[in-house]
C-alpha positions in Angstrom: -59.8 -76.7 86.5 -58.2 -73.6 87.9 -55.1 -74.2 85.8 -57.2 -74.5 82.7 -58.9 -71.2 83.2 -55.6 -69.5 84.0 -54.2 -70.9 80.7 -57.2 -69.5 78.8 -56.7 -66.1 80.6 -53.0 -66.0 79.5 -53.9 -66.9 75.9 -56.5 -64.1 75.9 -54.0 -61.6 77.3 -51.4 -62.6 74.7 -53.9 -62.2 71.9 -55.0 -58.8 73.1 -51.3 -57.7 73.3 -50.7 -59.1 69.8 -53.8 -57.3 68.4 -52.7 -54.0 70.0 -49.2 -54.3 68.5 -50.7 -55.1 65.1 -53.0 -52.1 65.3 -50.1 -49.8 66.4 -47.9 -51.0 63.5 -50.7 -50.6 60.9 -51.4 -47.1 62.3 -47.7 -46.1 62.0 -47.5 -47.4 58.4 -50.7 -45.5 57.4 -49.4 -42.3 59.1 -46.1 -42.6 57.1 -48.0 -43.2 53.9 -50.0 -40.0 54.5 -46.8 -38.0 55.1 -45.3 -39.4 51.9 -48.5 -38.6 50.0 -48.2 -34.9 51.1 -44.5 -34.9 50.0 -45.5 -36.4 46.6 -48.1 -33.7 46.1 -45.5 -31.0 46.8 -43.0 -32.6 44.5 -45.6 -32.6 41.7 -46.3 -28.9 42.2 -42.5 -28.2 42.1 -42.1 -30.1 38.9 -44.9 -28.1 37.3 -43.5 -24.8 38.6 -40.0 -25.8 37.3 -41.4 -26.5 33.9 -43.0 -23.1 33.7 -39.7 -21.4 34.7 -37.7 -23.6 32.3 -40.1 -22.5 29.5 -39.4 -18.9 30.4 -35.6 -19.6 30.3 -35.9 -21.3 26.9 -37.7 -18.2 25.5 -35.1 -15.9 27.0 -32.4 -18.1 25.5 -34.0 -17.8 22.0 -33.8 -14.0 22.2 -30.3 -14.1 23.7 -29.1 -16.5 20.9 -30.6 -14.3 18.2 -28.8 -11.2 19.6 -25.5 -13.1 19.9 -25.7 -14.5 16.4 -26.4 -11.1 15.0 -23.5 -9.7 17.0 -21.2 -12.4 15.6 -22.2 -11.7 12.0 -21.8 -8.0 12.5 -18.4 -8.5 14.1 -17.2 -10.6 11.1 -18.1 -7.8 8.7 -16.4 -5.3 10.9 -13.2 -7.4 11.2 -13.1 -7.9 7.4 -13.2 -4.1 6.8 -10.7 -3.5 9.6 -8.2 -6.0 8.1 -8.6 -4.5 4.6 -7.7 -1.0 6.0 -4.7 -2.3 7.9 -3.5 -4.2 4.8 -3.2 -0.9 3.0 -0.5 0.3 5.4 1.4 -3.0 5.7 3.4 -2.4 2.6 4.3 1.2 3.5 8.0 1.8 4.1 9.3 2.8 7.5 7.7 2.6 11.0 4.1 2.8 9.6 4.6 -0.8 8.4 5.6 -1.9 11.9 2.6 -0.1 13.4 0.3 -1.8 10.8 1.8 -5.2 11.7 0.9 -4.6 15.3 -2.6 -3.5 14.3 -2.9 -6.6 12.2 -2.1 -8.7 15.3 -4.9 -6.8 17.2 -7.3 -7.4 14.4 -6.4 -11.1 14.3 -6.8 -11.4 18.1 -10.2 -9.7 17.9 -11.3 -12.1 15.2 -10.2 -15.1 17.4 -12.1 -13.5 20.3 -15.2 -13.3 18.1 -14.8 -16.9 16.9 -14.8 -18.0 20.6 -18.0 -15.9 21.1 -19.6 -17.7 18.1 -18.8 -21.0 19.7 -20.4 -19.8 22.9 -23.4 -18.8 20.8 -23.5 -22.3 19.3 -23.3 -23.9 22.8 -26.1 -21.6 23.9 -28.3 -22.8 21.0 -27.5 -26.5 21.7 -28.1 -26.5 25.4 -30.8 -23.9 26.0 -32.7 -23.3 22.7 -33.1 -26.6 20.9 -31.9 -28.9 23.7 -34.1 -27.3 26.4 -37.1 -27.3 24.1 -36.8 -31.0 23.5 -36.3 -31.7 27.2 -39.4 -29.6 28.1 -41.6 -31.8 25.9 -40.3 -34.9 27.6 -40.6 -33.4 31.0 -44.2 -32.5 30.5 -45.0 -36.1 29.5 -43.0 -37.4 32.4 -44.7 -35.1 34.9 -48.2 -36.2 33.7 -47.2 -39.9 34.1 -45.7 -39.4 37.5 -48.7 -37.4 38.7 -51.1 -40.1 37.5 -49.1 -42.9 39.0 -48.8 -41.0 42.3 -52.6 -40.8 42.5 -53.7 -44.1 40.9 -51.4 -46.7 42.5 -51.7 -45.5 46.2 -55.5 -45.2 45.7 -55.7 -48.9 45.0 -53.6 -49.6 48.1 -55.8 -47.4 50.2 -58.9 -49.3 49.1 -57.2 -52.5 50.2 -56.5 -50.9 53.6 -60.1 -49.8 54.0 -61.3 -53.3 53.1 -59.0 -54.9 55.6 -60.0 -52.3 58.3 -63.7 -53.0 57.7 -63.0 -56.8 58.0 -61.2 -56.2 61.3 -64.1 -54.2 62.6 -66.5 -56.9 61.6 -64.3 -59.5 63.3 -64.2 -57.4 66.5 -68.0 -57.3 66.6 -68.2 -61.1 66.3 -65.5 -61.5 68.9 -67.6 -59.6 71.4 -70.4 -62.0 70.9 -68.4 -65.3 70.8 -65.6 -64.0 73.0 -62.9 -65.1 70.5 -59.9 -62.9 69.8 -58.2 -64.9 67.1 -60.3 -63.7 64.2 -59.6 -60.1 65.3 -55.8 -60.8 65.3 -56.0 -62.4 61.8 -58.0 -59.5 60.5 -55.5 -57.0 61.9 -52.7 -58.9 60.3 -54.3 -58.4 57.0 -54.7 -54.7 57.8 -51.0 -54.5 58.7 -50.1 -56.1 55.4 -52.3 -53.7 53.4 -50.9 -50.7 55.3 -47.3 -51.8 54.6 -48.1 -52.1 50.9 -49.6 -48.6 51.0 -46.5 -47.2 52.6 -44.2 -48.9 50.1 -46.3 -47.7 47.2 -46.2 -44.1 48.4 -42.4 -44.5 49.0 -41.9 -45.6 45.4 -43.8 -42.6 44.1 -41.8 -40.3 46.3 -38.6 -41.8 45.0 -39.6 -41.5 41.4 -40.7 -37.9 41.8 -37.6 -36.8 43.7 -35.3 -38.5 41.1 -37.2 -36.7 38.3 -36.8 -33.4 40.0 -33.1 -34.0 40.7 -32.4 -35.1 37.1 -33.8 -31.8 35.7 -31.4 -29.8 37.8 -28.6 -32.1 36.7 -29.5 -31.3 33.1 -29.4 -27.6 34.0 -25.9 -28.1 35.5 -24.7 -29.9 32.4 -26.0 -27.1 30.2 -24.3 -24.4 32.3 -21.1 -26.4 32.3 -20.9 -26.4 28.5 -21.6 -22.6 28.5 -19.0 -21.9 31.2 -16.4 -24.0 29.3 -16.9 -21.8 26.2 -16.9 -18.7 28.3 -13.5 -19.8 29.7 -12.2 -20.2 26.2 -13.6 -16.8 25.4 -11.7 -15.2 28.3 -8.5 -17.1 27.5 -8.5 -15.8 23.9 -8.3 -12.1 25.0 -4.8 -11.8 26.6 -3.0 -12.1 23.2 -5.2 -9.2 22.0 -3.9 -7.1 24.9 -0.3 -7.9 23.9 -0.8 -6.7 20.3 -2.6 -3.6 21.6 0.3 -2.7 23.8 2.7 -3.1 20.8 0.4 -0.9 18.7 0.2 1.7 21.4 4.0 1.9 21.6 4.3 2.1 17.8 1.7 4.8 17.6 3.3 7.3 20.0 3.9 10.7 18.4 1.4 10.7 15.6 2.7 14.1 14.3 6.3 13.0 14.0 8.5 10.2 12.6 10.4 8.0 14.9 14.2 7.6 14.6 14.6 3.8 14.1 16.2 1.6 11.5 13.1 1.2 9.4 12.6 5.0 9.1 16.3 5.6 8.5 16.2 3.1 5.6 13.1 4.7 4.2 14.6 8.2 4.3 18.0 7.3 3.0 17.1 8.4 -0.6 15.9 11.8 0.7 19.1 12.8 2.5 20.7 14.0 -0.8 17.9 16.4 -1.4 18.5 20.1 -0.4 16.4 21.6 2.2 15.4 18.3 4.0 16.6 17.1 7.3 15.5 14.5 9.8 15.4 16.3 13.2 15.6 14.5 16.5 12.2 15.8 17.5 11.5 13.7 15.3 9.8 15.1 12.3 10.3 15.3 8.6 9.7 18.9 7.4 11.3 21.1 4.7 13.4 23.9 6.2 11.3 26.7 4.8 11.1 28.7 8.0 14.9 29.1 8.2 16.3 28.4 4.7 20.0 27.7 4.3 21.9 30.5 2.5 24.4 29.1 0.0 27.4 31.3 -1.3 26.2 34.4 0.5 28.8 37.2 0.7 30.3 37.9 4.2 29.0 40.9 6.1 30.9 44.1 5.5 33.7 45.0 8.0 32.9 48.0 10.3 34.3 51.3 9.1 37.6 52.5 10.7 37.4 55.7 12.8 38.6 59.0 11.2 42.0 60.4 12.3 41.9 63.1 14.8 
C-alpha cells in the first residue's frame, strides 16, 4: 500500500515537471514570435521608406538624363563645326597643316569622349529611368503582398495558440477537481505545437521581408555597376585627347612667326627668288621695307686731301 502511494506521488511529480517544461517551451516560442513580429513590422516600414526614396531617385535620374542627352546633342553639333573649321587648314602648306592635323586629333578625341558620355547617358536611362520605374511598380506590389502575408498568416497561428491556451486553462480547472494532471499535460502539448507553428510562421515572414529588402539593394548595386563601367570607359577615352592637345600646343608656339622646319622651307621655296623677302631666324616672314637693300649704289666720296702749307 505504501509503495502504491509512493508510485502515484512520483507519477504526479513527473507530470508536474513535464507540464512546467511544456509551459516554459511554449512561452519561449511565443516570446520569439513576438520579437520576430516586431522585426517584420520594422522591415515593412523600411521597404516603404526605400520605395519613397527610390521614387525620388528615379525622378532625379529623369532630369539628369534629359540634361545629359541635351549635352550630348549640343556637343555633336559643336564637334561638327569644329572639325569643319579645322578641315579648312589641313590643306594649307607649311607648318599650319601640321598644326591642323594635331587639332584634328584633338577634335576626334573629344568626339570619342562625347560618344562615351552618350553611352553613359544610355546606361543611366536603362538602369535608373525606365528600369527603376519598372522595378518600383513591382516593388510596390511585392510590399503590399508581403505586408498582408506578415499580418494574415501569423494572425491565424495566434488564434490557434489562444485556443490551445484556453483549452489548457480549462483542463487545469478540471484537474484541480479530479486531481488528474494528464489532461493538463496533453493540453500544454497542443499549446506548444501551436506556439512552435506561430514562431515558424513569423520566421518565414521575416525571411521573406529581409530577402526582399536585400534584393532591392542588390538591384541598386547592379545599376551603379553599369554606370561605373561606362564612367570608366569615359575616363579611359580622355588620355589620347591630352596627347593630341600637347602636340597642338607645341605646334602652336609663336603664333606671330613662322617656324623653321622642313614643311615651311618647302612652302617658302618659291618665294626665295623674289627680291626683298627673307626668312629670318626669329622666325618671321616679312618684307624688308624697314631697311631696303640698295642695289648699284655709288660708293661714298673719298675725303678731300688737305691743302699744302
